[in-house]
N, C-alpha and C positions, 0 to 999 in steps of 0.2 A: 595499242591499248589492250585489244583483245588477247594478243599473244602474251603480254605481261600478266594479264589476269589468269590465263591458263597455267602459266608457270607457277604463279603464287598458289593456285588451287592444287596443283600437283605437289608442291612442297608441303602444303597443309595436310594433304591426304597421306603423304609418306612420313610426316613427323612422328606420329605415334608408333611407327614401325621401324624406327632407326636401328634398334638393336637387332631386330629380325633381318633387316636389309643388310646390315654390316656383316653379320655372320653368314647369311645366305650368299652375300657377295664373295666372301672368302671361299665358300664351297664352289660357287660358279667360277671364281678366279682360279681355284685349284683345278677345276675341270678344264678351264681355258689353258692354263700352263701345261697340264698333262696332254691336252689335245694338240696344242701348238708344237711342243717338243715331241709329243707322241707321233705327230705327222712326220716330223723330221726323223724320228727313230725308224718308222716304217718306210720312209723314203729311202734311207740308207739301206735298210734290209732289202727293199724291192730292187735296188740297183746293184747290190753287191752279193746277194744270196740268190739261189735259184728260186723259181716260183714254188716248187715243191717244198723247199725249206721254209719259205715264208708262210705257206699254207699250214704246214705242220707246226711251225713256230707260233703262228697266231692261235691255232687250236690249243697248243700247250699253254700259252699265256692265259687263254680263256679258262682252261681247266685249272690252272694254278690259282686264278682269281676266284673261281667257283668253289674250289676246295678250301682256299683260304677264308672265303666268306663263311663257308660251313664251319670251319675251325674256330671262328669267333664265338660259336655257340650262343649267339644272342647277346654276348656281354657288351659289345660296343653300344648297341641300341639301349640296353639296360642302363649303362652308365650315362648315356646322353640324357636320360630322364632322371636318373638318381643323383648324379653329382650336383646339379643346381640346388637340391634340397638339403645338402649336407654342409654344415659349417666347418666340420673337421673330419679327418680320416679319409679324405679324398684320394690322396696319393697312395696310401696303403691299399685301398680298394682297387685302384688302377693297377698297382703292381701285381696283385693277385690275379686280376683279369688278364694281364699280359702274359704271365707265366702259364695260365691255363690255356689260353688261346695258342701260344707258341707250341706247347706240347701237342695239342689236338691237331694243329696244322701240319707238323712234321709227320705224324702218324698217317694222316689222310694222304699227304703228298707221296710218301714212300709206297703206300698201298696202291695208289693209282698208277704210279710209274711202273710198278711190277705187273699189275693186272691188265691195264688198258691195252698194251701191245698184243695181248692174247685175243682181244675182241676185234681189233682192226690192224691190218698190216701197215696202214698209214701212220700209226702211232708207235711203231717199233723204235724210232730214234730215242724215245724217252728212256728206254732201258738198254740202249746199245752198249753202254759201258756203265760200270759202277759209279763213275764220276757223274755221268749224265743223270742217273737216277737220284743220286745224292743232291745234285744241284737243283733238281726239280723239287725234291722234298724240302730243302732249305728255303727255296723261293716261296713255296706254299706256306711254310711256317712264318716267314717274314711278312707275307701278305696278311696273314691273320693278325700279327702284331700291329702292322700299319693301320689296318682297318679299325681295330679297337682303339688305338691311340687317336686317330682322326675323329671318331665319333665322340670320344671322351673330351677332346679339346673343344668341340662344338658345344657340348654340355656345360663346359666351364666358361663358355663364351670367349674363348681364346682362338678365334678363327684365324687370326693372323699367323699364329704359330703353326696351325694346320696347313696353311698356305705355304709357309716356309718349308715344312717337311716334304710336301709334294713337289715343290720347286727343286729341292736338292735331289729327290728321287728321279725326277724327269731329266735333270741335267746330267747326273752321273750315269744313268743307264744309256743315254745318248752318247756320251763321251766314251763309255766302255764299248758300245757297238761300233763306233767309228774306229777305235783302236783295233778291234777284232777284224773289221773289214780290211784294214790296212796291213795287218800282220799275219793273218791266217789265210792260207790258200784254200779256196773252195770250202768256206765255213758251212757247217750243217745247222739244223734246227736247234740242237742243244745250246749252241753259242748264243742264240737269240734270248732264250729264257735265262741263261746264266748272266747275261748283261742286265736283264731285268732284275734279277735277284740282287746283284751287286748294288744297283741303285737303291733298292729297298733297304739293304743293310746300312748304307751310308746315311740315308734319311733319318734313321732312328737316333742320330746325334741330337735331335731336338729334345729328347728325353732329359738331357742334362739341364736345359732351361726349365722344364716342367718341375723337376725335383728340387732345383735350387730355389725356385720361387716359393716353396712351401715352408721356408724357415726351418724351425726345429721339429716340424710335424713328422711323424713316423712314416717311413717309406717302405718298410718291410711288408711283404704280402699279408693282407688280412683275409685269409681264406675262410675264416668263420663267418664274417659278414657276407662273403660271396656265396657260401653254402646256403645261407638263410634266404637268399634271393633266387635260388636255382629254378624254382617253378616259373617265376616271371621271366627269367633268362630263356627258359625252354620255349615259352610262348613267343617271345621276341624272335628267337632263332627260327622257329617254324614259319612265322610270317615273313621274316627276312628272306628265307630261302624261297618262299613262294613268290616274293617280290623280285628276286634277282636271278633265280635259276634259269628262266627262259632266256634272259639277256646274256648270261655268261655261258650257257650250254649250247646256244644255237650254232656258233662256229664249230663246236665239236660234232654236232649233228650233221652239219654240212660236210665236214671232212670225212666222216664215216660213210655218208650216203652218196656223196658225189665224188670229188677228188681233191687232192691237196692243192692243185693248181686253181681249180674253181673256188676253193675256200680262200685262196689268197685274195681274189677280187672281192669276194663276199665280205671278208674280214675288214678290208679297208673301208667298204661302204658302211659296215656295221659300226666301225670306229667313229666315223664322221657323225652318224646319227646319234651315237651315244652322247655326244656333246649336247645335242638338243634335249635329250631325255634328262640330262642332269639338271636342267633349269627347274622344272616342276619338282623334281626329287629334292633338290637343295632347299628350295623355298618351303616346301611342306615339312621337311625334316627339322628345319630351324623353328618353324611354327610349333612343332611338337615339343622341341626342347624348351622353348620359352613357356609353352602352356603347362609343362611339368613343373616349372620353377615358381609359378605364382598362382593365385586364386582368381585372377581376372578372367572374364569370358574369352574363349579362344575363337569364337565364330568370326569376329571381325578380322582376326589375323588370317584365318583360312580363306575368307572371302577375298581379302587383299591378295594373298599368294596365288589363288586360283585365277583371278583376273590378270595379274601380271604374267603368270605362266602362259595363259592363252594368247595374250598380246604378243609376247616374245616369240611364241611358236609360229604365229602367223607371219611375223616379220622374217624369221629365219627361213621358213619354207618358201616365202616369196623370192628369196635369194637363192636358196639351195636347189630347188626343183628345176628352174631354167638352166642352171649352170652345173648340173650334176656331172655331165660328161667332161668338161674342162677340169673340174676339181679332181676327178679320178685320174685323168691323164697326167696329172702332176707326178703320179707314182710310176707312170710308164704306159705306153700305148695299150698293152694287153689288159690293163686294169679297167679300161672303160667298157669292158663286157658287162660290168655291173651297173651301168648307167640307169637302166630301167629299174633295177633292183633298188638302187639308192633312192630314186624318186618315190617308189612305193613305201619303202621303210620310213622315209621322212614324214609321211602322213600319220605314222603311229604316235607321234608326240601328243596329239590331241586326246585320244583315249587313254594314253599313259598319264596325262595330267589328272584325269578322273581317278585312275588307279592309285597313284601316289597319294592323293588327298584322301581317298577312301581309307587307306591304311593308316595315315597320320591321324585322322580323326578318331579312328578306333583305338589307336595307341593312347591318345590323350584321355579318352573316356574309359580306358582300361576294359575294353570289350573285345580284346583280340581273339578270344576263343570263338566268338560269334563270326568274326571276319575270316578266321583261318580256313574253313572248308571252301569258302568262295574264292579266296586267294589261290588256294592250291588247284581248284578246278580251273581257274583262269590260266595258271601255269601249264596245266595239261593241255588246254585248248591251244595256247601259243606254240608249245613244242610239237603237239600232234599236228596242228595246222601246217607248221613249217616242214615237218617230216613228210606229210602227205603231199605238200606242194613240191618238195624236192623230187618225189617219185613221179609226179605228173608233169612238172614244168620247169625243172632245173632251178637256176638261181632266182628267176622271177617268180617261179612257183613257191619257193621258200618264203619270199617276201609277202606274196598275196595270202598264203596260208597263215603266216604269223599275224598279219594285219586283221584277217577275218576272225581269228580266235580272240584277238585283243578287243575288237569291236563288240563281240558278244559279251566279253568280260566287263567292258565299260558300261554296257547297257544294264547289266545286273547291278553293278556297283553304283551307278548314277543316282539311283533313288536315295540311298543313304547320304550321298554327298549333297544332293539338292536340298534335302530336308535340313541337313546340318547348316548349310550356308544361308538358308532362308529363315531359320528358326527365330532369331532375334527380331527380325522385321515383322514376322507374323505375330510374335508376342507383343511387340510395340503397337501394332494395329489393333489387337484385341484390347490392350490397355487403354488406348485413346478412345475406342468406342465405348468402353465402360464408363469413361469419364464424362461422356456426353449424356 
């Protein structure tokens, strides 16, 4: 009886949040697909490429993602909140955002491919040939396009289509890498990110369904509307970069300060932990999208997503921390050198739950300017802590330094999150007291 009552209570609690859960589930499902096939991708790389190639390839993919994220110039997050409010003109606005992001991505990618090798010899493969540099630039541009499209689809509450895009991406890049491993003798790092880019290109086929579903609605780019929202886009871009820079830049820091071989182990550990991080990020992002589309209070949603994020983080860490070594050995015996590192990194999901909700709450309240300095200070702490840790303690030092910076960041952000989650209850208590 008690078990049945608990199940009914859980259903009743989740019922008001079905749209949130469905779209958050698609984001987590996307992460699951990317992680599962991503594990297979890096498994193939680890067994058919040299450790140095895996280390440089991992850093290159991280750089491609960071630059691609920068190339979105905040447009994906802007559309995630803007599209739910529009009855028409959605696809024209999406077209304009995709064009702008694609151009920005290719410029950033090409500049990095040409300049980065001058700062670190470990990154020389990026510009070893014209084709290698062009492949990196194209991959960066496609990353920008994919990110804008994914966030727009969440804003349109078409999470299933976002999941389809990422499934195609993960499957094609894996198939491409398997073909490369079978056909190319001694493949180098550029082959890794070329396979990644090919998967991105194939995944954009879902745009056909997006535009077909709009009927006779205009699909040509609406740059005028996009220009009117440029200030909001810049605010989103700045906070987005603060939120993601440390995550995407850390493997680059490791390969520059330590070695390509050490970064291979670190990158695999970082990849595993990123699946845990996506749970609070996905839940808080969808809560923001839903909060932008209606006038109902958002505190209940954030309270729900915060509780679910913490519960899932506890369960995941209870499994991952004891079995960190065996998980890493799947990729090869040499990769278990990051076992301690993985255990430390896994603890970061708790302060990251505070961080992602802090940003989402300020997005809904349209107070990003106030949040921006704190978010960027947190990014500096994470990267600075990781770099200092690398100098003092190798891979484990990177993890401890990153976690220390993150904990300081969460302590500062925690006040706003606590007040936001407690506000309705406090108001209700005041109201009931007045009634007496």
